[in-house]
All heavy atoms as a GROMACS GRO file, in nm:
protein
  580
    1MET      N    1  26.019  -8.927  14.944
    1MET     CA    2  25.999  -8.931  14.800
    1MET      C    3  26.133  -8.928  14.728
    1MET      O    4  26.152  -9.000  14.631
    1MET     CB    5  25.912  -8.811  14.760
    1MET     CG    6  25.882  -8.807  14.614
    1MET     SD    7  25.824  -8.960  14.539
    1MET     CE    8  25.700  -9.013  14.652
    2ALA      N    9  26.225  -8.846  14.776
    2ALA     CA   10  26.356  -8.838  14.711
    2ALA      C   11  26.426  -8.974  14.715
    2ALA      O   12  26.490  -9.014  14.617
    2ALA     CB   13  26.441  -8.732  14.778
    3GLU      N   14  26.411  -9.046  14.825
    3GLU     CA   15  26.475  -9.178  14.837
    3GLU      C   16  26.412  -9.276  14.737
    3GLU      O   17  26.481  -9.356  14.675
    3GLU     CB   18  26.463  -9.231  14.979
    3GLU     CG   19  26.531  -9.364  14.999
    3GLU     CD   20  26.681  -9.362  14.971
    3GLU    OE1   21  26.745  -9.258  14.986
    3GLU    OE2   22  26.733  -9.468  14.931
    4ALA      N   23  26.281  -9.272  14.722
    4ALA     CA   24  26.212  -9.360  14.626
    4ALA      C   25  26.263  -9.332  14.485
    4ALA      O   26  26.289  -9.425  14.407
    4ALA     CB   27  26.061  -9.340  14.634
    5LEU      N   28  26.280  -9.205  14.450
    5LEU     CA   29  26.332  -9.172  14.317
    5LEU      C   30  26.477  -9.216  14.302
    5LEU      O   31  26.518  -9.259  14.194
    5LEU     CB   32  26.316  -9.022  14.290
    5LEU     CG   33  26.173  -8.975  14.268
    5LEU    CD1   34  26.165  -8.824  14.263
    5LEU    CD2   35  26.114  -9.038  14.143
    6ARG      N   36  26.555  -9.209  14.410
    6ARG     CA   37  26.694  -9.258  14.404
    6ARG      C   38  26.698  -9.408  14.375
    6ARG      O   39  26.783  -9.455  14.298
    6ARG     CB   40  26.765  -9.229  14.536
    6ARG     CG   41  26.860  -9.112  14.528
    6ARG     CD   42  26.948  -9.100  14.651
    6ARG     NE   43  26.873  -9.081  14.775
    6ARG     CZ   44  26.829  -8.964  14.820
    6ARG    NH1   45  26.853  -8.855  14.751
    6ARG    NH2   46  26.763  -8.956  14.933
    7VAL      N   47  26.606  -9.482  14.436
    7VAL     CA   48  26.598  -9.626  14.408
    7VAL      C   49  26.574  -9.649  14.260
    7VAL      O   50  26.643  -9.730  14.196
    7VAL     CB   51  26.486  -9.692  14.493
    7VAL    CG1   52  26.452  -9.831  14.442
    7VAL    CG2   53  26.526  -9.697  14.640
    8LEU      N   54  26.476  -9.580  14.203
    8LEU     CA   55  26.444  -9.599  14.061
    8LEU      C   56  26.560  -9.556  13.971
    8LEU      O   57  26.589  -9.624  13.872
    8LEU     CB   58  26.316  -9.524  14.025
    8LEU     CG   59  26.190  -9.568  14.100
    8LEU    CD1   60  26.070  -9.487  14.054
    8LEU    CD2   61  26.165  -9.716  14.084
    9LYS      N   62  26.626  -9.447  14.004
    9LYS     CA   63  26.741  -9.402  13.924
    9LYS      C   64  26.855  -9.503  13.929
    9LYS      O   65  26.920  -9.530  13.828
    9LYS     CB   66  26.789  -9.266  13.973
    9LYS     CG   67  26.696  -9.151  13.939
    9LYS     CD   68  26.748  -9.020  13.994
    9LYS     CE   69  26.650  -8.906  13.987
    9LYS     NZ   70  26.576  -8.888  13.868
   10THR      N   71  26.879  -9.560  14.045
   10THR     CA   72  26.985  -9.659  14.062
   10THR      C   73  26.958  -9.783  13.977
   10THR      O   74  27.045  -9.832  13.907
   10THR     CB   75  26.999  -9.699  14.210
   10THR    OG1   76  27.033  -9.582  14.286
   10THR    CG2   77  27.105  -9.804  14.230
   11VAL      N   78  26.836  -9.831  13.982
   11VAL     CA   79  26.799  -9.951  13.905
   11VAL      C   80  26.801  -9.920  13.755
   11VAL      O   81  26.852 -10.000  13.676
   11VAL     CB   82  26.662 -10.005  13.950
   11VAL    CG1   83  26.617 -10.120  13.862
   11VAL    CG2   84  26.669 -10.050  14.096
   12ALA      N   85  26.750  -9.805  13.716
   12ALA     CA   86  26.749  -9.768  13.573
   12ALA      C   87  26.891  -9.761  13.518
   12ALA      O   88  26.917  -9.801  13.404
   12ALA     CB   89  26.678  -9.635  13.553
   13ALA      N   90  26.984  -9.713  13.598
   13ALA     CA   91  27.124  -9.702  13.552
   13ALA      C   92  27.185  -9.838  13.525
   13ALA      O   93  27.278  -9.850  13.444
   13ALA     CB   94  27.206  -9.628  13.657
   14GLU      N   95  27.133  -9.942  13.589
   14GLU     CA   96  27.184 -10.078  13.569
   14GLU      C   97  27.109 -10.154  13.461
   14GLU      O   98  27.135 -10.271  13.438
   14GLU     CB   99  27.175 -10.157  13.700
   14GLU     CG  100  27.268 -10.107  13.807
   14GLU     CD  101  27.414 -10.133  13.771
   14GLU    OE1  102  27.447 -10.246  13.730
   14GLU    OE2  103  27.495 -10.039  13.783
   15ASP      N  104  27.013 -10.090  13.396
   15ASP     CA  105  26.926 -10.158  13.302
   15ASP      C  106  26.939 -10.101  13.161
   15ASP      O  107  26.841 -10.066  13.096
   15ASP     CB  108  26.780 -10.147  13.351
   15ASP     CG  109  26.685 -10.238  13.276
   15ASP    OD1  110  26.731 -10.340  13.220
   15ASP    OD2  111  26.565 -10.208  13.273
   16ALA      N  112  27.060 -10.092  13.116
   16ALA     CA  113  27.086 -10.033  12.983
   16ALA      C  114  27.020 -10.112  12.870
   16ALA      O  115  26.985 -10.056  12.767
   16ALA     CB  116  27.236 -10.023  12.959
   17ASP      N  117  27.000 -10.242  12.890
   17ASP     CA  118  26.943 -10.324  12.783
   17ASP      C  119  26.791 -10.338  12.792
   17ASP      O  120  26.730 -10.411  12.715
   17ASP     CB  121  27.007 -10.462  12.780
   17ASP     CG  122  26.971 -10.548  12.901
   17ASP    OD1  123  26.909 -10.497  12.996
   17ASP    OD2  124  27.004 -10.667  12.899
   18TYR      N  125  26.728 -10.266  12.885
   18TYR     CA  126  26.582 -10.269  12.901
   18TYR      C  127  26.529 -10.412  12.911
   18TYR      O  128  26.432 -10.449  12.847
   18TYR     CB  129  26.512 -10.194  12.789
   18TYR     CG  130  26.522 -10.044  12.803
   18TYR    CD1  131  26.643  -9.979  12.786
   18TYR    CD2  132  26.410  -9.968  12.834
   18TYR    CE1  133  26.653  -9.841  12.799
   18TYR    CE2  134  26.419  -9.830  12.847
   18TYR     CZ  135  26.540  -9.767  12.830
   18TYR     OH  136  26.550  -9.632  12.844
   19ALA      N  137  26.594 -10.493  12.992
   19ALA     CA  138  26.552 -10.630  13.026
   19ALA      C  139  26.559 -10.727  12.908
   19ALA      O  140  26.492 -10.829  12.907
   19ALA     CB  141  26.411 -10.631  13.087
   20ARG      N  142  26.641 -10.697  12.809
   20ARG     CA  143  26.658 -10.793  12.700
   20ARG      C  144  26.732 -10.917  12.747
   20ARG      O  145  26.701 -11.028  12.707
   20ARG     CB  146  26.731 -10.728  12.583
   20ARG     CG  147  26.639 -10.643  12.500
   20ARG     CD  148  26.707 -10.592  12.375
   20ARG     NE  149  26.660 -10.455  12.358
   20ARG     CZ  150  26.736 -10.349  12.352
   20ARG    NH1  151  26.867 -10.360  12.356
   20ARG    NH2  152  26.685 -10.230  12.341
   21ALA      N  153  26.831 -10.898  12.830
   21ALA     CA  154  26.906 -11.011  12.887
   21ALA      C  155  26.857 -11.036  13.029
   21ALA      O  156  26.832 -10.942  13.104
   21ALA     CB  157  27.055 -10.979  12.889
   22GLN      N  158  26.841 -11.162  13.061
   22GLN     CA  159  26.801 -11.196  13.197
   22GLN      C  160  26.927 -11.205  13.282
   22GLN      O  161  26.987 -11.310  13.297
   22GLN     CB  162  26.726 -11.328  13.198
   22GLN     CG  163  26.590 -11.318  13.135
   22GLN     CD  164  26.511 -11.447  13.153
   22GLN    OE1  165  26.564 -11.551  13.184
   22GLN    NE2  166  26.382 -11.437  13.132
   23ASN      N  167  26.966 -11.091  13.337
   23ASN     CA  168  27.089 -11.085  13.414
   23ASN      C  169  27.065 -11.047  13.560
   23ASN      O  170  27.159 -11.025  13.634
   23ASN     CB  171  27.189 -10.988  13.350
   23ASN     CG  172  27.132 -10.849  13.335
   23ASN    OD1  173  27.024 -10.818  13.383
   23ASN    ND2  174  27.207 -10.763  13.268
   24GLY      N  175  26.939 -11.038  13.600
   24GLY     CA  176  26.906 -11.005  13.737
   24GLY      C  177  26.932 -10.860  13.773
   24GLY      O  178  26.931 -10.824  13.889
   25ARG      N  179  26.955 -10.776  13.673
   25ARG     CA  180  26.982 -10.634  13.698
   25ARG      C  181  26.882 -10.550  13.621
   25ARG      O  182  26.852 -10.576  13.506
   25ARG     CB  183  27.123 -10.600  13.653
   25ARG     CG  184  27.227 -10.681  13.725
   25ARG     CD  185  27.361 -10.652  13.673
   25ARG     NE  186  27.421 -10.549  13.756
   25ARG     CZ  187  27.547 -10.514  13.747
   25ARG    NH1  188  27.624 -10.569  13.657
   25ARG    NH2  189  27.595 -10.422  13.827
   26GLY      N  190  26.833 -10.448  13.686
   26GLY     CA  191  26.740 -10.357  13.620
   26GLY      C  192  26.596 -10.398  13.637
   26GLY      O  193  26.562 -10.489  13.711
   27PHE      N  194  26.509 -10.328  13.567
   27PHE     CA  195  26.365 -10.353  13.574
   27PHE      C  196  26.328 -10.477  13.495
   27PHE      O  197  26.391 -10.510  13.395
   27PHE     CB  198  26.289 -10.233  13.518
   27PHE     CG  199  26.310 -10.106  13.595
   27PHE    CD1  200  26.385 -10.002  13.542
   27PHE    CD2  201  26.257 -10.091  13.722
   27PHE    CE1  202  26.406  -9.886  13.612
   27PHE    CE2  203  26.278  -9.974  13.794
   27PHE     CZ  204  26.352  -9.872  13.739
   28SER      N  205  26.222 -10.543  13.539
   28SER     CA  206  26.171 -10.656  13.462
   28SER      C  207  26.099 -10.602  13.338
   28SER      O  208  26.069 -10.482  13.330
   28SER     CB  209  26.074 -10.739  13.547
   28SER     OG  210  25.956 -10.665  13.572
   29LYS      N  211  26.070 -10.690  13.244
   29LYS     CA  212  26.000 -10.645  13.123
   29LYS      C  213  25.866 -10.582  13.156
   29LYS      O  214  25.824 -10.487  13.092
   29LYS     CB  215  25.980 -10.763  13.028
   29LYS     CG  216  26.106 -10.803  12.957
   29LYS     CD  217  26.082 -10.912  12.855
   29LYS     CE  218  26.213 -10.948  12.791
   29LYS     NZ  219  26.198 -11.046  12.685
   30SER      N  220  25.798 -10.634  13.258
   30SER     CA  221  25.667 -10.579  13.294
   30SER      C  222  25.677 -10.445  13.366
   30SER      O  223  25.576 -10.377  13.382
   30SER     CB  224  25.590 -10.679  13.380
   30SER     OG  225  25.659 -10.702  13.501
   31ASP      N  226  25.795 -10.407  13.410
   31ASP     CA  227  25.814 -10.281  13.482
   31ASP      C  228  25.897 -10.179  13.404
   31ASP      O  229  25.964 -10.094  13.462
   31ASP     CB  230  25.883 -10.307  13.616
   31ASP     CG  231  25.789 -10.364  13.721
   31ASP    OD1  232  25.668 -10.343  13.709
   31ASP    OD2  233  25.838 -10.429  13.814
   32GLN      N  234  25.890 -10.182  13.273
   32GLN     CA  235  25.970 -10.089  13.193
   32GLN      C  236  25.931  -9.944  13.216
   32GLN      O  237  26.009  -9.854  13.186
   32GLN     CB  238  25.961 -10.125  13.045
   32GLN     CG  239  26.039 -10.251  13.012
   32GLN     CD  240  26.184 -10.241  13.056
   32GLN    OE1  241  26.258 -10.156  13.010
   32GLN    NE2  242  26.225 -10.327  13.148
   33GLU      N  243  25.815  -9.920  13.272
   33GLU     CA  244  25.775  -9.783  13.306
   33GLU      C  245  25.872  -9.723  13.409
   33GLU      O  246  25.881  -9.601  13.424
   33GLU     CB  247  25.633  -9.783  13.363
   33GLU     CG  248  25.579  -9.647  13.392
   33GLU     CD  249  25.438  -9.650  13.448
   33GLU    OE1  250  25.396  -9.752  13.504
   33GLU    OE2  251  25.370  -9.547  13.434
   34GLY      N  252  25.948  -9.808  13.475
   34GLY     CA  253  26.046  -9.762  13.573
   34GLY      C  254  26.146  -9.665  13.515
   34GLY      O  255  26.192  -9.573  13.583
   35HIS      N  256  26.182  -9.684  13.389
   35HIS     CA  257  26.276  -9.591  13.324
   35HIS      C  258  26.218  -9.450  13.318
   35HIS      O  259  26.287  -9.353  13.349
   35HIS     CB  260  26.314  -9.640  13.184
   35HIS     CG  261  26.408  -9.754  13.187
   35HIS    ND1  262  26.544  -9.738  13.204
   35HIS    CD2  263  26.387  -9.887  13.180
   35HIS    CE1  264  26.602  -9.855  13.204
   35HIS    NE2  265  26.510  -9.947  13.190
   36ALA      N  266  26.093  -9.439  13.279
   36ALA     CA  267  26.028  -9.308  13.273
   36ALA      C  268  26.010  -9.251  13.413
   36ALA      O  269  26.033  -9.132  13.435
   36ALA     CB  270  25.894  -9.318  13.202
   37LEU      N  271  25.970  -9.335  13.507
   37LEU     CA  272  25.949  -9.288  13.644
   37LEU      C  273  26.079  -9.241  13.707
   37LEU      O  274  26.078  -9.151  13.791
   37LEU     CB  275  25.886  -9.397  13.729
   37LEU     CG  276  25.743  -9.437  13.693
   37LEU    CD1  277  25.697  -9.556  13.778
   37LEU    CD2  278  25.648  -9.320  13.709
   38SER      N  279  26.190  -9.300  13.666
   38SER     CA  280  26.318  -9.261  13.725
   38SER      C  281  26.361  -9.120  13.684
   38SER      O  282  26.451  -9.063  13.744
   38SER     CB  283  26.428  -9.362  13.686
   38SER     OG  284  26.465  -9.346  13.551
   39LYS      N  285  26.295  -9.064  13.585
   39LYS     CA  286  26.332  -8.932  13.533
   39LYS      C  287  26.244  -8.818  13.584
   39LYS      O  288  26.271  -8.703  13.553
   39LYS     CB  289  26.329  -8.935  13.380
   39LYS     CG  290  26.434  -9.029  13.323
   39LYS     CD  291  26.423  -9.042  13.175
   39LYS     CE  292  26.525  -9.144  13.126
   39LYS     NZ  293  26.496  -9.192  12.994
   40VAL      N  294  26.141  -8.851  13.660
   40VAL     CA  295  26.054  -8.744  13.709
   40VAL      C  296  26.118  -8.675  13.829
   40VAL      O  297  26.207  -8.730  13.894
   40VAL     CB  298  25.913  -8.797  13.746
   40VAL    CG1  299  25.843  -8.858  13.626
   40VAL    CG2  300  25.918  -8.894  13.862
   41THR      N  301  26.072  -8.556  13.858
   41THR     CA  302  26.127  -8.480  13.970
   41THR      C  303  26.038  -8.499  14.094
   41THR      O  304  25.922  -8.541  14.083
   41THR     CB  305  26.132  -8.329  13.938
   41THR    OG1  306  25.997  -8.281  13.923
   41THR    CG2  307  26.212  -8.302  13.811
   42VAL      N  308  26.094  -8.465  14.208
   42VAL     CA  309  26.017  -8.471  14.332
   42VAL      C  310  25.894  -8.381  14.321
   42VAL      O  311  25.784  -8.420  14.362
   42VAL     CB  312  26.104  -8.429  14.453
   42VAL    CG1  313  26.021  -8.414  14.579
   42VAL    CG2  314  26.217  -8.528  14.475
   43GLU      N  315  25.910  -8.265  14.263
   43GLU     CA  316  25.799  -8.171  14.249
   43GLU      C  317  25.687  -8.230  14.164
   43GLU      O  318  25.568  -8.215  14.196
   43GLU     CB  319  25.847  -8.039  14.188
   43GLU     CG  320  25.938  -7.959  14.278
   43GLU     CD  321  26.083  -8.011  14.282
   43GLU    OE1  322  26.124  -8.088  14.191
   43GLU    OE2  323  26.154  -7.976  14.377
   44GLN      N  324  25.723  -8.296  14.055
   44GLN     CA  325  25.622  -8.358  13.969
   44GLN      C  326  25.546  -8.466  14.045
   44GLN      O  327  25.424  -8.476  14.034
   44GLN     CB  328  25.687  -8.421  13.845
   44GLN     CG  329  25.737  -8.322  13.745
   44GLN     CD  330  25.817  -8.389  13.635
   44GLN    OE1  331  25.909  -8.466  13.663
   44GLN    NE2  332  25.781  -8.360  13.511
   45VAL      N  333  25.617  -8.545  14.122
   45VAL     CA  334  25.553  -8.653  14.197
   45VAL      C  335  25.460  -8.596  14.303
   45VAL      O  336  25.348  -8.646  14.322
   45VAL     CB  337  25.660  -8.745  14.262
   45VAL    CG1  338  25.596  -8.847  14.353
   45VAL    CG2  339  25.741  -8.814  14.154
   46LEU      N  340  25.503  -8.493  14.372
   46LEU     CA  341  25.420  -8.436  14.478
   46LEU      C  342  25.297  -8.365  14.425
   46LEU      O  343  25.199  -8.349  14.498
   46LEU     CB  344  25.504  -8.340  14.563
   46LEU     CG  345  25.617  -8.407  14.643
   46LEU    CD1  346  25.699  -8.303  14.716
   46LEU    CD2  347  25.563  -8.513  14.738
   47ASP      N  348  25.298  -8.328  14.298
   47ASP     CA  349  25.182  -8.262  14.236
   47ASP      C  350  25.081  -8.359  14.177
   47ASP      O  351  24.974  -8.318  14.134
   47ASP     CB  352  25.228  -8.166  14.125
   47ASP     CG  353  25.290  -8.040  14.179
   47ASP    OD1  354  25.268  -8.009  14.298
   47ASP    OD2  355  25.362  -7.972  14.103
   48ASP      N  356  25.113  -8.489  14.173
   48ASP     CA  357  25.028  -8.587  14.105
   48ASP      C  358  25.017  -8.712  14.190
   48ASP      O  359  25.111  -8.791  14.201
   48ASP     CB  360  25.090  -8.620  13.968
   48ASP     CG  361  25.004  -8.712  13.884
   48ASP    OD1  362  24.923  -8.789  13.939
   48ASP    OD2  363  25.022  -8.708  13.761
   49GLU      N  364  24.902  -8.732  14.251
   49GLU     CA  365  24.883  -8.844  14.343
   49GLU      C  366  24.900  -8.980  14.275
   49GLU      O  367  24.957  -9.073  14.334
   49GLU     CB  368  24.746  -8.836  14.410
   49GLU     CG  369  24.731  -8.935  14.523
   49GLU     CD  370  24.603  -8.916  14.602
   49GLU    OE1  371  24.547  -8.804  14.602
   49GLU    OE2  372  24.559  -9.014  14.663
   50ARG      N  373  24.852  -8.994  14.152
   50ARG     CA  374  24.868  -9.122  14.081
   50ARG      C  375  25.016  -9.152  14.055
   50ARG      O  376  25.062  -9.264  14.070
   50ARG     CB  377  24.790  -9.121  13.950
   50ARG     CG  378  24.640  -9.124  13.972
   50ARG     CD  379  24.566  -9.123  13.844
   50ARG     NE  380  24.569  -9.258  13.789
   50ARG     CZ  381  24.529  -9.290  13.668
   50ARG    NH1  382  24.484  -9.197  13.587
   50ARG    NH2  383  24.535  -9.414  13.626
   51LEU      N  384  25.090  -9.049  14.015
   51LEU     CA  385  25.233  -9.063  13.992
   51LEU      C  386  25.304  -9.099  14.123
   51LEU      O  387  25.391  -9.185  14.125
   51LEU     CB  388  25.289  -8.934  13.933
   51LEU     CG  389  25.435  -8.932  13.892
   51LEU    CD1  390  25.466  -9.041  13.789
   51LEU    CD2  391  25.472  -8.795  13.837
   52LEU      N  392  25.264  -9.035  14.230
   52LEU     CA  393  25.320  -9.064  14.362
   52LEU      C  394  25.303  -9.211  14.397
   52LEU      O  395  25.399  -9.278  14.439
   52LEU     CB  396  25.251  -8.976  14.467
   52LEU     CG  397  25.283  -9.007  14.613
   52LEU    CD1  398  25.423  -8.964  14.648
   52LEU    CD2  399  25.182  -8.939  14.703
   53MET      N  400  25.184  -9.265  14.378
   53MET     CA  401  25.158  -9.405  14.409
   53MET      C  402  25.241  -9.499  14.321
   53MET      O  403  25.292  -9.600  14.369
   53MET     CB  404  25.009  -9.436  14.397
   53MET     CG  405  24.923  -9.357  14.495
   53MET     SD  406  24.979  -9.365  14.666
   53MET     CE  407  24.950  -9.536  14.702
   54LYS      N  408  25.256  -9.466  14.194
   54LYS     CA  409  25.337  -9.549  14.103
   54LYS      C  410  25.483  -9.551  14.146
   54LYS      O  411  25.546  -9.656  14.149
   54LYS     CB  412  25.328  -9.496  13.959
   54LYS     CG  413  25.200  -9.527  13.890
   54LYS     CD  414  25.206  -9.472  13.748
   54LYS     CE  415  25.078  -9.498  13.672
   54LYS     NZ  416  25.089  -9.451  13.534
   55VAL      N  417  25.536  -9.433  14.178
   55VAL     CA  418  25.677  -9.424  14.218
   55VAL      C  419  25.701  -9.502  14.347
   55VAL      O  420  25.795  -9.581  14.358
   55VAL     CB  421  25.721  -9.277  14.233
   55VAL    CG1  422  25.854  -9.266  14.304
   55VAL    CG2  423  25.728  -9.210  14.096
   56LEU      N  424  25.615  -9.482  14.446
   56LEU     CA  425  25.633  -9.551  14.574
   56LEU      C  426  25.620  -9.702  14.559
   56LEU      O  427  25.697  -9.778  14.618
   56LEU     CB  428  25.533  -9.499  14.677
   56LEU     CG  429  25.555  -9.356  14.725
   56LEU    CD1  430  25.443  -9.314  14.819
   56LEU    CD2  431  25.691  -9.343  14.792
   57SER      N  432  25.524  -9.745  14.480
   57SER     CA  433  25.503  -9.888  14.460
   57SER      C  434  25.622  -9.954  14.390
   57SER      O  435  25.671 -10.059  14.433
   57SER     CB  436  25.375  -9.909  14.378
   57SER     OG  437  25.357 -10.045  14.349
   58MET      N  438  25.669  -9.891  14.284
   58MET     CA  439  25.781  -9.949  14.211
   58MET      C  440  25.910  -9.944  14.292
   58MET      O  441  25.988 -10.039  14.292
   58MET     CB  442  25.800  -9.883  14.075
   58MET     CG  443  25.898  -9.961  13.989
   58MET     SD  444  25.894  -9.919  13.815
   58MET     CE  445  25.731  -9.970  13.768
   59ALA      N  446  25.930  -9.836  14.364
   59ALA     CA  447  26.050  -9.825  14.448
   59ALA      C  448  26.049  -9.933  14.556
   59ALA      O  449  26.155  -9.992  14.586
   59ALA     CB  450  26.058  -9.687  14.511
   60ALA      N  451  25.934  -9.964  14.610
   60ALA     CA  452  25.924 -10.070  14.711
   60ALA      C  453  25.963 -10.205  14.651
   60ALA      O  454  26.030 -10.286  14.716
   60ALA     CB  455  25.783 -10.075  14.768
   61ARG      N  456  25.923 -10.230  14.527
   61ARG     CA  457  25.957 -10.357  14.461
   61ARG      C  458  26.107 -10.371  14.434
   61ARG      O  459  26.161 -10.481  14.431
   61ARG     CB  460  25.882 -10.372  14.329
   61ARG     CG  461  25.740 -10.414  14.345
   61ARG     CD  462  25.680 -10.468  14.216
   61ARG     NE  463  25.679 -10.375  14.105
   61ARG     CZ  464  25.586 -10.282  14.085
   61ARG    NH1  465  25.489 -10.264  14.172
   61ARG    NH2  466  25.591 -10.205  13.980
   62TYR      N  467  26.174 -10.260  14.411
   62TYR     CA  468  26.315 -10.264  14.368
   62TYR      C  469  26.414 -10.214  14.473
   62TYR      O  470  26.532 -10.203  14.444
   62TYR     CB  471  26.330 -10.184  14.238
   62TYR     CG  472  26.272 -10.258  14.121
   62TYR    CD1  473  26.142 -10.236  14.081
   62TYR    CD2  474  26.347 -10.354  14.053
   62TYR    CE1  475  26.086 -10.306  13.975
   62TYR    CE2  476  26.292 -10.424  13.947
   62TYR     CZ  477  26.162 -10.400  13.908
   62TYR     OH  478  26.107 -10.470  13.804
   63ARG      N  479  26.370 -10.191  14.595
   63ARG     CA  480  26.460 -10.135  14.696
   63ARG      C  481  26.576 -10.228  14.729
   63ARG      O  482  26.688 -10.181  14.748
   63ARG     CB  483  26.384 -10.093  14.821
   63ARG     CG  484  26.333 -10.206  14.905
   63ARG     CD  485  26.254 -10.153  15.026
   63ARG     NE  486  26.219 -10.260  15.115
   63ARG     CZ  487  26.119 -10.346  15.098
   63ARG    NH1  488  26.042 -10.334  14.992
   63ARG    NH2  489  26.096 -10.440  15.184
   64ARG      N  490  26.553 -10.359  14.733
   64ARG     CA  491  26.663 -10.452  14.764
   64ARG      C  492  26.767 -10.454  14.652
   64ARG      O  493  26.887 -10.458  14.678
   64ARG     CB  494  26.609 -10.593  14.787
   64ARG     CG  495  26.549 -10.609  14.923
   64ARG     CD  496  26.520 -10.753  14.954
   64ARG     NE  497  26.389 -10.757  15.017
   64ARG     CZ  498  26.298 -10.847  14.994
   64ARG    NH1  499  26.319 -10.946  14.911
   64ARG    NH2  500  26.182 -10.841  15.054
   65GLN      N  501  26.721 -10.452  14.529
   65GLN     CA  502  26.815 -10.451  14.417
   65GLN      C  503  26.898 -10.322  14.419
   65GLN      O  504  27.019 -10.326  14.398
   65GLN     CB  505  26.741 -10.463  14.283
   65GLN     CG  506  26.835 -10.476  14.167
   65GLN     CD  507  26.765 -10.488  14.034
   65GLN    OE1  508  26.820 -10.445  13.934
   65GLN    NE2  509  26.647 -10.546  14.028
   66ALA      N  510  26.834 -10.210  14.448
   66ALA     CA  511  26.907 -10.083  14.454
   66ALA      C  512  27.009 -10.085  14.566
   66ALA      O  513  27.121 -10.035  14.549
   66ALA     CB  514  26.809  -9.968  14.473
   67ALA      N  515  26.973 -10.144  14.680
   67ALA     CA  516  27.067 -10.153  14.791
   67ALA      C  517  27.187 -10.239  14.753
   67ALA      O  518  27.302 -10.206  14.785
   67ALA     CB  519  26.997 -10.209  14.914
   68ALA      N  520  27.162 -10.350  14.683
   68ALA     CA  521  27.271 -10.438  14.640
   68ALA      C  522  27.361 -10.366  14.540
   68ALA      O  523  27.485 -10.379  14.547
   68ALA     CB  524  27.214 -10.566  14.579
   69ILE      N  525  27.304 -10.291  14.450
   69ILE     CA  526  27.383 -10.216  14.351
   69ILE      C  527  27.470 -10.113  14.423
   69ILE      O  528  27.587 -10.099  14.393
   69ILE     CB  529  27.290 -10.147  14.249
   69ILE    CG1  530  27.222 -10.250  14.160
   69ILE    CG2  531  27.368 -10.047  14.163
   69ILE    CD1  532  27.106 -10.198  14.079
   70SER      N  533  27.411 -10.045  14.519
   70SER     CA  534  27.486  -9.945  14.596
   70SER      C  535  27.601 -10.010  14.673
   70SER      O  536  27.710  -9.954  14.679
   70SER     CB  537  27.394  -9.872  14.694
   70SER     OG  538  27.299  -9.797  14.621
   71GLN      N  539  27.578 -10.127  14.729
   71GLN     CA  540  27.683 -10.198  14.802
   71GLN      C  541  27.797 -10.235  14.707
   71GLN      O  542  27.912 -10.224  14.744
   71GLN     CB  543  27.628 -10.325  14.866
   71GLN     CG  544  27.539 -10.300  14.985
   71GLN     CD  545  27.622 -10.263  15.108
   71GLN    OE1  546  27.742 -10.251  15.105
   71GLN    NE2  547  27.553 -10.245  15.218
   72MET      N  548  27.763 -10.279  14.587
   72MET     CA  549  27.864 -10.320  14.490
   72MET      C  550  27.949 -10.200  14.447
   72MET      O  551  28.066 -10.216  14.417
   72MET     CB  552  27.800 -10.385  14.368
   72MET     CG  553  27.731 -10.516  14.398
   72MET     SD  554  27.845 -10.642  14.458
   72MET     CE  555  27.935 -10.676  14.309
   73SER      N  556  27.890 -10.082  14.444
   73SER     CA  557  27.966  -9.966  14.400
   73SER      C  558  28.069  -9.922  14.504
   73SER      O  559  28.158  -9.843  14.473
   73SER     CB  560  27.873  -9.850  14.366
   73SER     OG  561  27.812  -9.801  14.483
   74LEU      N  562  28.060  -9.975  14.624
   74LEU     CA  563  28.159  -9.942  14.727
   74LEU      C  564  28.290 -10.016  14.707
   74LEU      O  565  28.393  -9.978  14.763
   74LEU     CB  566  28.102  -9.974  14.866
   74LEU     CG  567  27.981  -9.892  14.911
   74LEU    CD1  568  27.931  -9.942  15.044
   74LEU    CD2  569  28.017  -9.745  14.919
   75PHE      N  570  28.286 -10.124  14.630
   75PHE     CA  571  28.407 -10.205  14.611
   75PHE      C  572  28.493 -10.155  14.499
   75PHE      O  573  28.483 -10.110  14.407
   75PHE     CB  574  28.370 -10.352  14.584
   75PHE     CG  575  28.306 -10.415  14.703
   75PHE    CD1  576  28.174 -10.451  14.702
   75PHE    CD2  577  28.379 -10.437  14.818
   75PHE    CE1  578  28.114 -10.510  14.811
   75PHE    CE2  579  28.321 -10.496  14.928
   75PHE     CZ  580  28.188 -10.532  14.925
   0.00000   0.00000   0.00000
């Protein structure tokens, strides 16, 4: 769960414009809930099954982008 939240936090940090510009970074317009999900705690997620499913689902969609962002930060 912590890794899924790290994915969402990484992508949210790259999405300062909330998908106004099509730059291939951050959440898509249809996934703007990702910003709110990136702020929840592990404890909150573990206490709410619906929230858990949302976090895991969105993290799965954005895991490659988060990995690419992390790779770029090494340079």
